[in-house]
DRENBA-344810 format. One line per field, with one value per residue (C-alpha): x, y, z; residue number from 1; residue in one letter. Coordinates in pm, 1 decimal. Example, Ala and Ser with C-alpha at 12.3 -4.5 7.8 and 13.67 -1.06 7.14 Angstrom:
2
x = 1230.0 1367.0 .
y = -450.0 -106.0 .
z = 780.0 714.0 .
nr = 1 2 .
rest = A S .
REM end
This chain:
404
x = -122.5 -320.2 -114.3 -136.8 34.7 57.8 175.6 347.6 631.7 519.5 436.7 81.6 162.4 438.3 205.0 -76.4 195.0 288.3 -79.7 -161.8 132.6 47.8 -305.7 -224.9 142.3 103.1 -4.1 239.9 279.9 458.8 531.1 618.6 807.4 931.6 1205.9 1528.6 1423.4 1115.3 943.1 1090.8 804.6 516.8 648.8 1008.2 918.9 659.6 718.7 733.4 453.7 255.8 -99.9 -344.6 -671.4 -798.2 -866.8 -1091.2 -1463.8 -1587.5 -1674.5 -1476.3 -1232.3 -950.5 -1059.0 -1106.2 -781.4 -551.3 -669.3 -643.1 -311.9 -171.8 -156.9 -43.1 229.5 353.8 363.1 541.4 812.1 848.0 877.1 1119.9 1332.2 1237.7 1302.5 1013.5 884.4 540.3 642.7 274.5 160.3 -7.5 -299.1 -302.6 -587.6 -431.1 -769.0 -1119.6 -1264.6 -1057.1 -1206.7 -1519.0 -1319.0 -1067.2 -1344.1 -1510.8 -1148.0 -1141.6 -1481.5 -1385.7 -1075.5 -1273.6 -1503.1 -1232.7 -1109.2 -820.5 -734.7 -562.5 -636.1 -625.4 -774.7 -516.0 -538.8 -299.5 -97.6 -101.1 23.6 346.7 385.0 414.8 581.6 732.0 772.2 437.4 176.0 -202.2 -538.5 -625.3 -505.2 -514.2 -257.1 -252.7 -33.0 -67.4 115.1 451.9 748.1 906.0 1111.8 849.8 1135.0 1284.3 954.3 904.3 1235.3 1171.8 844.8 1011.6 1248.9 946.6 790.4 1090.5 1131.8 770.9 829.9 712.8 897.6 971.4 1080.2 1234.9 1303.9 962.3 755.3 426.2 317.9 38.5 -221.9 -437.1 -718.4 -688.3 -916.4 -1006.4 -641.5 -454.2 -122.2 115.3 376.2 664.5 974.9 1156.8 906.7 574.4 382.0 36.6 -174.9 -492.9 -555.8 -424.8 -385.2 -322.0 -116.1 58.1 13.5 75.5 9.7 -274.5 -553.2 -317.1 -281.5 -659.1 -701.3 -468.0 -665.1 -973.4 -1119.7 -1258.2 -1170.0 -1429.2 -1137.8 -825.2 -501.3 -404.9 -55.1 -1.2 366.2 430.6 758.7 950.8 1219.7 1478.2 1514.9 1873.1 2025.6 2067.3 1698.0 1562.1 1484.1 1202.7 987.9 984.8 723.5 498.0 304.1 -9.3 -242.0 -626.7 -683.3 -944.1 -1202.2 -1268.9 -912.6 -760.4 -419.7 -312.2 -141.4 233.5 344.1 662.6 751.3 1064.1 1221.2 1316.6 1660.7 1711.4 1616.3 1317.8 1119.9 883.1 606.9 456.7 256.3 28.5 89.7 -25.7 268.4 355.5 415.2 309.2 652.5 748.7 955.4 1104.6 930.6 1065.7 992.2 757.5 613.3 393.8 180.1 76.7 46.2 -205.1 -395.2 -417.7 -546.8 -793.7 -960.7 -1310.5 -1273.5 -973.5 -1152.5 -1393.6 -1108.1 -945.9 -1298.8 -1326.0 -957.5 -777.4 -725.4 -593.6 -388.8 -243.7 -133.9 31.1 218.3 333.3 477.9 635.4 845.8 867.0 1063.2 952.8 599.2 636.9 827.1 531.0 294.3 522.0 537.1 154.6 269.9 609.2 669.9 1057.8 1113.4 1315.0 1351.9 1729.8 1644.4 1535.0 1733.9 1616.9 1460.3 1302.8 962.0 712.7 405.3 54.6 -144.5 -482.1 -784.2 -1027.4 -1372.2 -1494.8 -1723.3 -1413.3 -1445.3 -1118.6 -1165.5 -1114.7 -1146.3 -941.6 -1113.5 -1110.0 -1270.0 -1298.2 -1313.8 -1367.6 -1007.3 -847.6 -850.9 -761.2 -669.5 -732.2 -706.6 -469.8 -332.1 -210.8 -255.0 -204.9 144.7 42.1 -262.9 -61.2 -90.6 -454.1 -516.6 -313.5 -528.2 -854.5 -707.4 -578.7 -926.0 -1085.0 -834.0 -875.1 -1233.5 -1214.4 -992.4 -1218.6 -1521.1 -1353.1 -1099.9 -1042.0 -1041.3 -669.8 .
y = 1643.7 1605.1 1604.7 1422.8 1508.1 1275.0 1385.9 1123.2 895.9 611.4 274.6 381.0 689.9 524.9 224.2 486.4 632.1 308.3 212.0 507.0 495.4 141.0 219.6 564.8 573.1 940.3 1087.1 1332.9 1187.1 1348.4 1215.9 1479.4 1341.2 1573.1 1342.4 1301.1 939.6 745.5 521.1 672.6 648.8 410.8 207.9 178.9 117.4 -152.5 -532.3 -646.2 -890.6 -1013.1 -1008.6 -1286.7 -1079.9 -1325.9 -1056.9 -818.1 -799.7 -973.6 -697.7 -433.4 -222.6 -383.7 -746.2 -656.8 -460.5 -715.3 -998.1 -840.4 -653.0 -984.4 -1150.3 -806.1 -793.2 -1150.7 -1087.9 -752.0 -922.5 -1201.7 -961.6 -721.6 -979.2 -854.7 -1121.6 -1268.5 -1575.3 -1718.5 -1885.4 -1889.7 -1799.9 -1945.7 -1730.6 -1870.7 -1873.7 -1890.0 -1867.9 -2025.7 -1669.1 -1620.3 -1925.4 -1779.8 -1496.1 -1763.6 -1956.6 -1651.0 -1583.4 -1953.7 -1897.4 -1561.3 -1695.6 -1896.7 -1600.5 -1392.7 -1622.2 -1788.4 -2170.8 -2419.1 -2277.7 -2542.0 -2561.0 -2669.4 -2842.8 -2769.6 -3071.2 -2958.2 -2623.8 -2770.9 -2963.7 -2627.9 -2429.3 -2648.9 -2363.6 -2192.5 -2282.2 -2234.5 -2431.4 -2397.5 -2213.7 -2145.3 -2204.0 -1950.9 -2064.3 -1768.7 -1509.3 -1399.1 -1149.9 -888.2 -578.5 -297.7 -40.6 -249.6 -274.8 93.1 167.6 -63.0 103.5 425.5 290.1 157.8 493.4 675.3 424.9 475.9 864.5 970.3 1193.6 1123.7 1438.7 1436.0 1681.5 1854.3 1931.0 2073.0 2401.7 2535.6 2450.5 2674.0 2593.5 2833.0 2797.9 2421.4 2348.3 2271.2 2487.9 2327.1 2505.5 2293.2 2418.5 2419.4 2467.0 2563.1 2324.2 2331.3 2009.0 1904.1 1643.0 1611.3 1270.4 1276.3 983.3 1171.7 909.3 1062.6 1407.8 1323.5 1513.2 1827.7 1800.0 1765.6 2097.1 2272.1 2160.8 2311.1 1985.1 1968.8 1622.8 1423.9 1250.8 1338.3 1134.1 1010.9 871.4 544.6 418.6 38.9 -57.6 -362.7 -587.0 -805.8 -1160.1 -1252.5 -1490.0 -1783.9 -1767.1 -1739.2 -2096.9 -2053.3 -1938.8 -2103.9 -1907.4 -1607.3 -1621.8 -1401.9 -1385.6 -1366.0 -999.5 -790.1 -673.7 -371.0 -249.7 -203.8 -344.6 -698.7 -742.7 -830.1 -1122.1 -1283.1 -1195.2 -1339.7 -1089.7 -1160.4 -1045.5 -1266.6 -1201.8 -1204.1 -928.3 -911.3 -669.3 -416.7 -255.6 56.1 363.7 732.3 917.3 1275.7 1374.2 1252.8 1114.3 1027.3 716.4 737.4 781.2 1117.5 1251.9 1553.3 1841.4 2084.3 2197.4 1828.1 1691.8 1991.2 1916.8 1552.5 1645.5 1901.1 1642.1 1546.1 1192.0 1144.2 1190.4 911.8 690.1 768.8 688.0 348.0 221.9 376.5 55.8 -84.7 226.6 215.2 -137.0 -49.9 246.6 22.9 -227.9 69.9 142.8 -206.5 -476.1 -724.6 -641.8 -659.2 -984.2 -1128.4 -1041.0 -1259.2 -1543.7 -1603.2 -1720.0 -1863.0 -1933.2 -1993.5 -1639.7 -1447.0 -1098.4 -1131.7 -1277.5 -938.5 -651.3 -300.6 -292.9 -28.9 157.0 272.3 504.0 407.9 691.1 599.2 810.4 903.8 1053.3 1338.3 1082.5 880.2 587.7 462.9 367.7 25.2 38.1 213.7 559.5 796.9 1152.9 1340.2 1689.0 1777.8 1797.8 1594.3 1242.3 1202.9 867.9 950.9 611.3 357.6 143.3 -222.0 -390.8 -100.6 -216.7 -550.7 -393.7 -106.8 -210.7 -256.2 59.9 220.3 65.4 205.8 551.5 535.5 421.4 705.6 974.8 862.0 862.9 1224.2 1326.7 1152.7 1359.3 1683.4 1722.9 1606.0 1229.3 1095.7 .
z = -2859.3 -2519.4 -2231.8 -1881.9 -1592.1 -1282.3 -957.3 -747.9 -856.6 -634.8 -760.9 -848.0 -1033.9 -1231.8 -1311.9 -1427.3 -1677.8 -1815.0 -1873.7 -2034.5 -2269.0 -2341.7 -2441.2 -2603.8 -2728.2 -2881.9 -2543.3 -2370.6 -2032.8 -1743.2 -1378.9 -1131.9 -819.5 -541.9 -424.8 -616.8 -708.0 -777.0 -488.1 -186.6 48.9 77.4 -214.6 -83.2 266.9 244.0 316.7 -31.7 -20.8 -349.7 -197.4 -324.1 -248.9 26.6 269.4 59.5 29.1 -294.6 -554.4 -378.5 -564.4 -344.3 -434.2 -805.3 -847.1 -628.1 -832.4 -1179.5 -1060.1 -908.9 -1251.9 -1429.9 -1177.9 -1219.3 -1593.7 -1563.5 -1357.1 -1594.7 -1885.2 -1723.9 -1532.8 -1185.0 -910.0 -738.5 -553.0 -490.3 -165.3 -10.2 328.9 618.2 804.1 1173.5 1428.8 1782.0 1980.6 1938.5 1909.0 1570.6 1415.7 1271.0 1115.0 969.4 819.2 666.1 484.6 377.4 205.7 64.2 -125.6 -376.5 -420.6 -506.8 -756.6 -570.2 -623.0 -397.9 -81.6 200.8 548.9 788.0 1131.0 1394.9 1318.3 939.8 1031.1 1170.7 865.6 662.8 953.4 1225.8 1456.5 1419.2 1674.7 1612.9 1638.3 1283.5 954.1 587.1 346.7 64.3 -211.0 -444.6 -212.3 -288.6 -245.9 -471.3 -428.3 -511.9 -539.4 -845.3 -992.1 -976.0 -1133.0 -1416.8 -1471.0 -1495.0 -1762.6 -1947.1 -1933.6 -2055.2 -2342.0 -2461.8 -2475.3 -2141.0 -1880.9 -1511.5 -1363.3 -1009.6 -754.4 -851.8 -550.9 -647.7 -467.8 -658.4 -905.6 -1104.7 -1345.3 -1650.8 -1981.4 -1893.7 -1831.9 -1522.3 -1466.3 -1216.7 -1036.1 -885.7 -693.2 -1032.4 -1326.7 -1438.2 -1660.0 -1822.7 -1875.5 -2019.3 -1732.9 -1382.7 -1211.9 -840.1 -729.7 -420.0 -165.1 179.1 31.2 -203.8 -7.3 -16.5 -388.4 -439.0 -232.2 -443.4 -740.7 -600.3 -456.5 -113.5 -28.6 158.2 342.0 517.3 529.5 865.7 867.9 1052.7 1106.1 1085.7 1251.2 1180.6 1328.4 1149.5 1268.3 1329.4 1050.9 1264.0 1358.2 996.7 985.5 1234.6 932.8 615.5 423.0 525.3 838.6 937.0 1229.7 1155.0 1105.2 1327.3 1058.5 1262.7 1239.1 877.1 962.5 936.2 1264.4 1332.8 1101.8 966.0 611.9 405.8 189.2 -182.9 -143.2 177.7 540.5 757.5 894.3 1188.6 1199.3 1147.3 1421.1 1363.7 1545.1 1457.0 1305.3 1414.3 1074.8 727.3 634.4 1009.5 981.8 1343.2 1679.6 1731.5 1384.5 1425.4 1221.0 1394.9 1124.2 993.0 1351.1 1438.6 1100.5 1222.9 1569.0 1416.1 1187.5 1323.0 1236.5 1450.4 1782.5 1662.4 1585.2 1943.6 2124.3 1931.7 1930.3 2208.3 2389.3 2053.0 2003.6 2341.7 2277.2 1943.0 2104.3 2388.3 2146.3 1963.9 2250.6 2415.0 2237.2 2495.4 2419.1 2038.3 2099.9 2323.7 2024.0 1798.3 2029.8 1968.6 1638.0 1704.5 2079.0 2007.7 1914.4 2180.8 2227.3 2149.9 1811.2 1680.9 1534.7 1465.6 1122.6 895.8 900.4 664.1 679.8 559.1 408.1 535.9 453.0 722.6 678.7 891.4 1096.8 1181.6 931.5 821.3 453.5 388.4 -3.0 -242.0 -317.1 -601.7 -655.2 -984.9 -1134.7 -1489.6 -1555.5 -1281.6 -1112.4 -739.9 -597.8 -217.2 -53.2 -188.9 100.6 80.9 -149.8 -378.0 -457.0 -571.7 -749.6 -892.7 -1274.8 -1232.9 -1045.0 -1312.5 -1591.9 -1419.5 -1389.4 -1740.4 -1866.6 -1670.5 -1790.4 -2164.2 -2135.3 -2018.3 -2288.9 -2557.5 -2425.7 -2385.0 -2650.7 -3017.0 -3037.2 -3008.5 .
nr = 1 2 3 4 5 6 7 8 9 10 11 12 13 14 15 16 17 18 19 20 21 22 23 24 25 26 27 28 29 30 31 32 33 34 35 36 37 38 39 40 41 42 43 44 45 46 47 48 49 50 51 52 53 54 55 56 57 58 59 60 61 62 63 64 65 66 67 68 69 70 71 72 73 74 75 76 77 78 79 80 81 82 83 84 85 86 87 88 89 90 91 92 93 94 95 96 97 98 99 100 101 102 103 104 105 106 107 108 109 110 111 112 113 114 115 116 117 118 119 120 121 122 123 124 125 126 127 128 129 130 131 132 133 134 135 136 137 138 139 140 141 142 143 144 145 146 147 148 149 150 151 152 153 154 155 156 157 158 159 160 161 162 163 164 165 166 167 168 169 170 171 172 173 174 175 176 177 178 179 180 181 182 183 184 185 186 187 188 189 190 191 192 193 194 195 196 197 198 199 200 201 202 203 204 205 206 207 208 209 210 211 212 213 214 215 216 217 218 219 220 221 222 223 224 225 226 227 228 229 230 231 232 233 234 235 236 237 238 239 240 241 242 243 244 245 246 247 248 249 250 251 252 253 254 255 256 257 258 259 260 261 262 263 264 265 266 267 268 269 270 271 272 273 274 275 276 277 278 279 280 281 282 283 284 285 286 287 288 289 290 291 292 293 294 295 296 297 298 299 300 301 302 303 304 305 306 307 308 309 310 311 312 313 314 315 316 317 318 319 320 321 322 323 324 325 326 327 328 329 330 331 332 333 334 335 336 337 338 339 340 341 342 343 344 345 346 347 348 349 350 351 352 353 354 355 356 357 358 359 360 361 362 363 364 365 366 367 368 369 370 371 372 373 374 375 376 377 378 379 380 381 382 383 384 385 386 387 388 389 390 391 392 393 394 395 396 397 398 399 400 401 402 403 404 .
rest = M P T I T I I G G G I T G L A T A Y Q L L R Q R P H L Q V T V L E K E A E V A Q H Q T G H N S G V I H S G I Y Y A P G S L K A Q N C I R G Y H Q L I E F C E E H Q V P Y E L C G K I I V A T T E A E L P R L Q A L Y E R G P Q N G L E G I K W L T A A E I T Q H E P H V K G I A G I H V P Q T G I V D Y K T V A K K L Q V S I E K M G G K V L T G Q Q V V K I Q S V D N Q Q V I Y T T K L Q T T T D L L I N C A G L Y C D K I A A M A G L Q P E V Q I I P F R G E Y W L V K P D K E H L I R H L V Y P V P D P A F P F L G V H F T R M V G G G L E A G P N A V L A F R R E G Y T R T A F K G S E F W E T L R W P G L R S I V A R Y W R T G M G E M Y R S W S K A A F T K A L Q K L V P D I R E D D L L P G G A G V R A Q A C S K D G K L L D D F Y I Q E Q P Y A I H L L N A P S P A A T S C L S I G Q T L A E M A I G K L D H S L P R I .
REM end
């Protein structure tokens, strides 16, 4: 029986295994995860937003997978009793210069299949969010919140019920190609597989290199830091509130996000991390930071974005500066209203010429598939990305092995 091994027990790796077993129940599917539990990195450190798809260029992989994945995620949550809420969000313009970009988003929504989007005047913004100030806005009813770590654990349970395996504590250290099969060595075992699927997130480029691929991109880690709004000030936000994003920079800016389990987050910023799993300001790993500095594309990024980067770094160290950024949306927020929150690290693929890839990105080998860029909205899109990767994998098996 054909075997498929997926490296990476985050939400995309688990969703891929889930979709493979749904399409071909008799496949032998194994997920290898280096941590003691699944969903310990990007999946477990994100803001828990179910994205609607309004931001993404029509026809892009992000747009296609976000819209399809949105509906698949809702269905999965309903079926597996995962708590979620479609609370809606408002995207707010605070300056005249942002109005053309807000208008472009408003027009893009229907192109991506969204319904019920509403343009808001300044007065209408306050009807939805009394403490938010802006000159215009968009209300997006489809946006929601969920705990993606819970989704990931439900996926793990489903995979195991369908006969798949999720093996934790299995850090991959070597991959060899032998007789059209992939031999994978972890810290604990050696296994042979007909097809490898790389969903290793922050280390996906390194896994690709182990498999003999020379990736056209390198992962640059960006840390996003959050503050928690004190419980007695959570009333300042009813839904989710976002600024108009800068199209030249692939981050959405600091915003306010309600959490499905209660509480209100503010953030994140976006600062260069000094290691791939650098969740604190002082987290440092010399070898990884040197790899980042040596990558040719980083110099182009610094040349283009150094002012933005310095501002993000300043906000990382200055609570007052972070508060000032939030006050553009909610003037009533005060520095004392914020408590230290968590942080996540975004695995951002960067080309050698300094382009920060905005879309999902996949590279293939005859017996391997590598997901090399899957930032937000990958969690929302996970079941759709998983379906895409599953279909690609089955296509490879059907052409290279006896039909299953």
